[in-house]
Structures are given as C-alpha cells and as structure tokens.
Backbone as JSON Lines, residues from 0, in Angstrom:
{"i":0,"aa":"M","n":[82.78,95.66,64.47],"ca":[83.93,96.04,65.33],"c":[83.3,97.11,66.43]}
{"i":1,"aa":"L","n":[83.97,96.86,67.52],"ca":[83.71,97.91,68.67],"c":[84.84,98.62,69.07]}
{"i":2,"aa":"H","n":[84.78,99.9,69.21],"ca":[85.88,100.77,69.7],"c":[85.49,101.32,71.07]}
{"i":3,"aa":"V","n":[86.49,101.47,71.93],"ca":[86.26,101.94,73.25],"c":[87.3,103.04,73.37]}
{"i":4,"aa":"T","n":[86.66,104.24,73.99],"ca":[87.58,105.37,74.32],"c":[87.46,105.6,75.78]}
{"i":5,"aa":"V","n":[88.59,105.86,76.44],"ca":[88.55,106.16,77.81],"c":[89.44,107.48,77.99]}
{"i":6,"aa":"I","n":[88.87,108.54,78.57],"ca":[89.63,109.71,78.81],"c":[89.82,109.75,80.28]}
{"i":7,"aa":"A","n":[91.16,109.81,80.78],"ca":[91.31,109.86,82.18],"c":[92.25,111.1,82.55]}
{"i":8,"aa":"D","n":[91.65,111.89,83.57],"ca":[92.28,112.89,84.09],"c":[92.9,112.41,85.4]}
{"i":9,"aa":"V","n":[94.27,112.4,85.58],"ca":[95.01,111.82,86.52],"c":[95.59,112.95,87.48]}
{"i":10,"aa":"F","n":[95.62,112.58,88.75],"ca":[96.3,113.65,89.77],"c":[97.73,113.72,89.36]}
{"i":11,"aa":"P","n":[98.27,114.89,89.17],"ca":[99.79,115.07,88.7],"c":[100.68,114.09,89.5]}
{"i":12,"aa":"E","n":[100.68,113.88,90.8],"ca":[101.49,113.22,91.55],"c":[101.48,111.66,91.25]}
{"i":13,"aa":"F","n":[100.52,111.31,90.34],"ca":[100.27,109.91,90.07],"c":[100.46,109.61,88.55]}
{"i":14,"aa":"S","n":[100.85,110.64,87.87],"ca":[100.81,110.5,86.37],"c":[101.82,109.41,85.85]}
{"i":15,"aa":"E","n":[102.97,109.29,86.37],"ca":[103.82,108.49,85.86],"c":[103.54,106.97,86.28]}
{"i":16,"aa":"Q","n":[103.01,106.79,87.59],"ca":[102.54,105.38,87.91],"c":[101.27,105.09,87.15]}
{"i":17,"aa":"Y","n":[100.39,105.93,86.8],"ca":[99.21,105.63,85.98],"c":[99.81,105.15,84.56]}
{"i":18,"aa":"R","n":[100.62,105.93,83.99],"ca":[101.11,105.59,82.63],"c":[101.79,104.24,82.64]}
{"i":19,"aa":"E","n":[102.57,103.85,83.68],"ca":[103.28,102.49,83.62],"c":[102.17,101.5,83.84]}
{"i":20,"aa":"A","n":[101.12,101.63,84.67],"ca":[100.13,100.63,85.0],"c":[99.31,100.44,83.79]}
{"i":21,"aa":"I","n":[98.91,101.5,83.09],"ca":[98.06,101.4,82.08],"c":[98.71,100.76,80.84]}
{"i":22,"aa":"L","n":[99.91,100.95,80.75],"ca":[100.7,100.31,79.64],"c":[100.75,98.85,79.78]}
{"i":23,"aa":"R","n":[100.94,98.49,81.07],"ca":[100.99,97.03,81.41],"c":[99.5,96.44,81.09]}
{"i":24,"aa":"H","n":[98.53,97.19,81.36],"ca":[97.05,96.69,81.16],"c":[96.9,96.46,79.6]}
{"i":25,"aa":"A","n":[97.36,97.53,78.85],"ca":[97.24,97.43,77.42],"c":[97.83,96.15,76.87]}
{"i":26,"aa":"E","n":[99.01,95.86,77.4],"ca":[99.79,94.67,76.97],"c":[98.99,93.44,77.37]}
{"i":27,"aa":"N","n":[98.54,93.4,78.54],"ca":[97.77,92.14,79.06],"c":[96.55,91.88,78.11]}
{"i":28,"aa":"S","n":[95.86,93.06,77.8],"ca":[94.68,92.95,76.97],"c":[94.98,92.41,75.64]}
{"i":29,"aa":"L","n":[95.99,92.94,74.94],"ca":[96.44,92.56,73.69],"c":[96.98,91.07,73.62]}
{"i":30,"aa":"N","n":[97.67,90.65,74.74],"ca":[98.39,89.28,74.71],"c":[97.39,88.17,75.15]}
{"i":31,"aa":"K","n":[96.4,88.59,75.92],"ca":[95.62,87.53,76.53],"c":[94.13,87.55,76.01]}
{"i":32,"aa":"E","n":[93.73,88.45,75.15],"ca":[92.46,88.44,74.58],"c":[92.45,88.43,73.05]}
{"i":33,"aa":"E","n":[91.99,87.37,72.5],"ca":[92.01,87.12,71.15],"c":[91.22,88.24,70.32]}
{"i":34,"aa":"G","n":[90.14,88.58,71.0],"ca":[89.27,89.59,70.48],"c":[89.64,91.01,70.58]}
{"i":35,"aa":"C","n":[90.64,91.21,71.35],"ca":[91.24,92.68,71.47],"c":[92.2,92.81,70.31]}
{"i":36,"aa":"L","n":[91.81,93.74,69.31],"ca":[92.66,93.91,68.14],"c":[93.53,95.06,68.31]}
{"i":37,"aa":"G","n":[93.33,95.85,69.21],"ca":[94.15,97.16,69.43],"c":[93.98,97.69,70.8]}
{"i":38,"aa":"F","n":[95.0,98.37,71.39],"ca":[94.86,98.98,72.61],"c":[96.03,100.01,72.55]}
{"i":39,"aa":"A","n":[95.63,101.31,72.32],"ca":[96.69,102.34,72.22],"c":[96.46,103.2,73.42]}
{"i":40,"aa":"V","n":[97.55,103.76,74.05],"ca":[97.64,104.67,75.2],"c":[98.21,105.97,74.62]}
{"i":41,"aa":"H","n":[97.45,107.02,74.84],"ca":[97.93,108.46,74.35],"c":[97.91,109.36,75.52]}
{"i":42,"aa":"C","n":[98.88,110.27,75.47],"ca":[98.94,111.37,76.51],"c":[98.71,112.7,75.69]}
{"i":43,"aa":"H","n":[97.88,113.52,76.35],"ca":[97.71,114.79,75.8],"c":[98.94,115.61,75.57]}
{"i":44,"aa":"E","n":[99.08,116.26,74.4],"ca":[100.41,116.94,74.17],"c":[100.77,118.03,75.04]}
{"i":45,"aa":"S","n":[99.7,118.89,75.63],"ca":[99.93,119.89,76.51],"c":[99.69,119.67,78.0]}
{"i":46,"aa":"D","n":[98.95,118.41,78.22],"ca":[98.59,118.07,79.66],"c":[99.01,116.64,79.87]}
{"i":47,"aa":"P","n":[100.23,116.61,80.64],"ca":[100.86,115.2,80.81],"c":[99.95,114.36,81.73]}
{"i":48,"aa":"N","n":[98.87,114.88,82.3],"ca":[97.98,114.13,83.32],"c":[96.7,113.73,82.68]}
{"i":49,"aa":"R","n":[96.64,113.92,81.32],"ca":[95.38,113.58,80.62],"c":[95.64,112.49,79.62]}
{"i":50,"aa":"F","n":[94.96,111.35,79.79],"ca":[95.3,110.16,78.84],"c":[94.06,109.82,78.06]}
{"i":51,"aa":"L","n":[94.33,109.29,76.98],"ca":[93.21,108.64,76.04],"c":[93.67,107.33,75.86]}
{"i":52,"aa":"L","n":[92.71,106.31,76.15],"ca":[92.93,105.02,75.84],"c":[91.93,104.7,74.63]}
{"i":53,"aa":"Y","n":[92.54,104.09,73.57],"ca":[91.82,103.69,72.37],"c":[91.87,102.19,72.12]}
{"i":54,"aa":"E","n":[90.77,101.52,72.38],"ca":[90.7,100.09,72.29],"c":[89.81,99.73,71.2]}
{"i":55,"aa":"T","n":[90.19,98.56,70.54],"ca":[89.44,98.0,69.45],"c":[89.13,96.53,69.7]}
{"i":56,"aa":"Y","n":[87.94,96.15,69.62],"ca":[87.49,94.71,69.89],"c":[86.81,94.14,68.64]}
{"i":57,"aa":"R","n":[86.94,93.04,68.32],"ca":[86.39,92.29,67.11],"c":[84.83,92.5,67.19]}
{"i":58,"aa":"S","n":[84.29,92.38,68.64],"ca":[82.92,92.49,68.78],"c":[82.64,92.96,70.08]}
{"i":59,"aa":"R","n":[81.3,93.4,70.29],"ca":[80.88,93.77,71.59],"c":[80.95,92.67,72.58]}
{"i":60,"aa":"K","n":[80.71,91.44,72.05],"ca":[80.7,90.2,72.87],"c":[82.21,89.94,73.43]}
{"i":61,"aa":"D","n":[83.23,90.25,72.57],"ca":[84.57,90.12,72.95],"c":[84.9,91.18,74.07]}
{"i":62,"aa":"F","n":[84.28,92.29,74.01],"ca":[84.6,93.28,74.98],"c":[83.82,92.86,76.35]}
{"i":63,"aa":"E","n":[82.58,92.6,76.14],"ca":[81.73,92.42,77.49],"c":[81.92,91.09,78.07]}
{"i":64,"aa":"E","n":[82.21,90.08,77.4],"ca":[82.36,88.65,77.84],"c":[83.78,88.29,78.14]}
{"i":65,"aa":"V","n":[84.85,88.95,77.61],"ca":[86.14,88.65,77.86],"c":[86.85,89.79,78.64]}
{"i":66,"aa":"H","n":[86.85,91.01,77.97],"ca":[87.68,91.96,78.58],"c":[87.05,92.54,79.9]}
{"i":67,"aa":"V","n":[85.82,92.82,79.92],"ca":[85.12,93.41,81.13],"c":[85.23,92.41,82.37]}
{"i":68,"aa":"V","n":[85.29,91.17,82.06],"ca":[85.27,90.23,83.24],"c":[86.79,89.65,83.56]}
{"i":69,"aa":"A","n":[87.73,90.17,82.74],"ca":[89.16,89.73,83.06],"c":[89.6,90.19,84.36]}
{"i":70,"aa":"P","n":[90.16,89.26,85.09],"ca":[90.75,89.56,86.52],"c":[91.66,90.82,86.44]}
{"i":71,"aa":"Y","n":[92.41,90.98,85.48],"ca":[93.53,92.01,85.52],"c":[92.87,93.43,85.13]}
{"i":72,"aa":"L","n":[91.48,93.39,84.64],"ca":[90.86,94.63,84.47],"c":[90.36,95.04,85.86]}
{"i":73,"aa":"A","n":[89.82,94.23,86.68],"ca":[89.45,94.55,88.08],"c":[90.6,95.03,88.83]}
{"i":74,"aa":"E","n":[91.81,94.33,88.7],"ca":[93.11,94.68,89.39],"c":[93.54,96.1,88.99]}
{"i":75,"aa":"I","n":[93.48,96.43,87.78],"ca":[94.03,97.7,87.26],"c":[93.06,98.84,87.77]}
{"i":76,"aa":"N","n":[91.82,98.5,87.59],"ca":[90.74,99.44,88.12],"c":[90.91,99.88,89.61]}
{"i":77,"aa":"A","n":[91.21,98.75,90.34],"ca":[91.38,98.98,91.9],"c":[92.72,99.82,92.04]}
{"i":78,"aa":"L","n":[93.63,99.59,91.36],"ca":[94.96,100.12,91.49],"c":[94.92,101.62,91.14]}
{"i":79,"aa":"V","n":[94.28,101.85,89.97],"ca":[94.38,103.31,89.47],"c":[93.37,104.18,90.02]}
{"i":80,"aa":"R","n":[92.25,103.69,90.55],"ca":[91.12,104.39,91.0],"c":[91.49,105.74,91.93]}
{"i":81,"aa":"P","n":[92.37,105.46,92.88],"ca":[92.63,106.59,93.71],"c":[93.59,107.62,92.89]}
{"i":82,"aa":"W","n":[94.15,107.28,91.81],"ca":[94.92,108.18,91.04],"c":[94.23,109.06,90.01]}
{"i":83,"aa":"V","n":[92.98,108.67,89.81],"ca":[92.2,109.27,88.7],"c":[91.22,110.26,89.27]}
{"i":84,"aa":"K","n":[91.18,111.53,88.86],"ca":[90.28,112.51,89.3],"c":[88.94,112.51,88.51]}
{"i":85,"aa":"A","n":[88.98,112.18,87.26],"ca":[87.88,112.09,86.41],"c":[88.09,111.08,85.25]}
{"i":86,"aa":"Q","n":[87.01,110.39,84.77],"ca":[87.17,109.51,83.67],"c":[85.87,109.41,82.95]}
{"i":87,"aa":"E","n":[86.07,109.37,81.66],"ca":[84.88,109.11,80.69],"c":[85.16,107.85,79.85]}
{"i":88,"aa":"L","n":[84.05,107.0,79.73],"ca":[84.28,105.83,78.86],"c":[83.2,105.92,77.84]}
{"i":89,"aa":"H","n":[83.54,105.63,76.56],"ca":[82.61,105.74,75.53],"c":[82.75,104.42,74.67]}
{"i":90,"aa":"L","n":[81.62,103.92,74.14],"ca":[81.65,102.77,73.26],"c":[81.18,103.19,71.83]}
{"i":91,"aa":"W","n":[81.96,102.84,70.8],"ca":[81.62,103.19,69.51],"c":[81.69,102.07,68.5]}
{"i":92,"aa":"E","n":[80.49,101.94,67.77],"ca":[80.37,100.93,66.7],"c":[80.9,101.43,65.41]}
{"i":93,"aa":"S","n":[81.63,100.52,64.77],"ca":[82.21,100.95,63.41],"c":[81.11,101.19,62.38]}
{"i":94,"aa":"V","n":[81.15,102.31,61.66],"ca":[80.21,102.63,60.68],"c":[80.9,102.44,59.23]}
{"i":95,"aa":"S","n":[82.26,102.85,59.14],"ca":[83.06,102.67,58.04],"c":[84.45,102.51,58.32]}
{"i":96,"aa":"P","n":[85.24,101.86,57.59],"ca":[84.91,101.2,56.35],"c":[84.12,100.02,56.62]}
{"i":97,"aa":"K","n":[83.43,99.49,55.68],"ca":[82.53,98.34,55.89],"c":[83.42,97.03,55.86]}
C-alpha cells in the first residue's frame, strides 16, 4: 500500500475556496479511482489555513498511473495553485500491519 501526505499552507483569503475545491477533488479520487482506498482532508486545529491531505492507494502503480494522470488532478492543481503559499508532498510505503 502507498500513502500520500500533502501539507498545504493556504493564503487566508482563499482558505474556504481551497477547502471546498479539495473536498470535491477527494470525492472525485474516491469515486473514480478503484485503487484509491482513502482520501481524508484535515484542517489544523489552530490554523484554519493549514491543510493535511492523507491519501491511501492500493499500490504505487495506482497512484502514478491512475491518480497522477487523471484530468481532474491537473484541473485542481491549476485551480488551487494561486491560493497555496507552500506545499509539501510525501510518499509513504506501508511497513505495518503486514
């Protein structure tokens, strides 16, 4: 299994638009990608402009060959790019449970 985390710091004036857009993106990923097993959107408890996306894919192949090339990913990236001041993406391989 592959887990993906994205931490996004959003300009305050775009926080609500980002939240709405990223929730739609999570729904698209879950509904349109068989290999997307989970996509959770979190907001920092004391900073409403900081978001954590936690995505789970059946395999790296499902992430790279389905999610990364999906047209709605390109669309959401283009939409939110001007709203985000900083972003970190990390890929994690499951170690446990087996």
